[in-house]
Steps between C-alpha positions, in 0.01 A plus 500: 500500500784741581652457151165581337456810713845620403417454132179697548690783665733516199195518275398835646781676320579262213331504160175302548545317169820341629446184705760506773647249738756534780861424415541156655877525487489758781390229746845342524609450861847643445538874548558693181709809452285813457523671164425852384463631853226256599439451871541156654252347739566254781427195282789591273271598212506840338209731556290537182472837335183636332700555183616138482365315201319176579539199276206453267341173396305662216599613157551866421162518323216283623306291243201735495725794414662306217165397355371858521803645320485242219127566457564874484771455236282271291206738502722790395653315205164357389361851462767551232481167321120512506498835320685354199291447186607173338348608169670837463810456715838518328850454634516867600175469696636195680826681576311794650287262706807317631673823599186623671443176692860464614533869584174505693586198714854631550368827641225338703746246636712787632195681641373183667843436651511852645150457644610170653791673676267772624271232641791325671613825659147585615452158661836516678428853619163395644669214683766732638237748617313219676822385667573851626143549621522181707831609656374850581167391645485544879189280523579127462143423395510763223833361382350152486218632285753653263682168475175314434410749226836437331447122494291309244136491612492123548817505711383799706168329574668211684763700688456518877579826687795326665643409160456854372670625813793266437539645152476854640772433755729353236442796272582733786828315557617549142737785413367827362370454143634703205349840438375412152414179317711420196504271200713187503644256250185286497288804419723588204496140379122501528478817290728342240277193498191715446665677206616176338162330537314789337755550222589139419135393488486702176733276302306171476207692352699711249757241387266356231489844334881510497562159343198467269425694185127426498326746731187285517682185608719698741192655663333160532803344669554811714144486630534128568817562703330781693202278583730221621694746717179641644379149576828409671491811719138430592576135571786602729282763668226243564746266669641778715164619632359151549248510213460254213806558273316424174222743583762756597674459164177539302394797711838670443469457123154657503614777734800576280285520186251728673773730630666518157166582335433765764842655450449514122154655534634768735794575271764305696 
């Protein structure tokens, strides 16, 4: 129970999308030499710092984020390929379409990556504010309520006041947190992943137009690839949320087609 409470206390000022676990190597019985000015405690372990990174058991981007970014990239490129007239389109029209599709997803990949970093910073800042509020609260009961509010609803609903008080006391024993939250390596890798998913999802759909001279056949194969990709993302989404994967795949195909049609009608 004590290990779980410690992990929950770390979660108050770590990015909530990162699943954390205590560093089991710190439980060695032999005393370790303090590094970087860390304080030592009687057990021979070094006192944790709020700025310490905690090992993560999750990937940089969770599956739902990956599916969402691929879906976004597919919808964007389909608005370009769907606007191509197979009867009147020449090589110049295809070239313009390719440049537009690649350029659009390149720009939106960058924008989405920046928005991802802003979201990471906002989440970390909220966690840091909650951590400070708990430490500054003179009323233990109010501090416990702040801790419960920072926890997932299901977890908070089963926490006893004594358990919340244990977390509060451990948070109070931690060193002073940094003044501002910052972005780390995992955040930057996540932003890069967002960019690559949006941009690279363009290529399977546009490759037929690059290697084929017949615009009609290229469009047919391109649409088939897009439908397969939409089905795969929906299938994966269905498995992740506990729904029927086949129904999720079919629903994602229909949703993608509706969103593409809507974007074209509205001038997207």
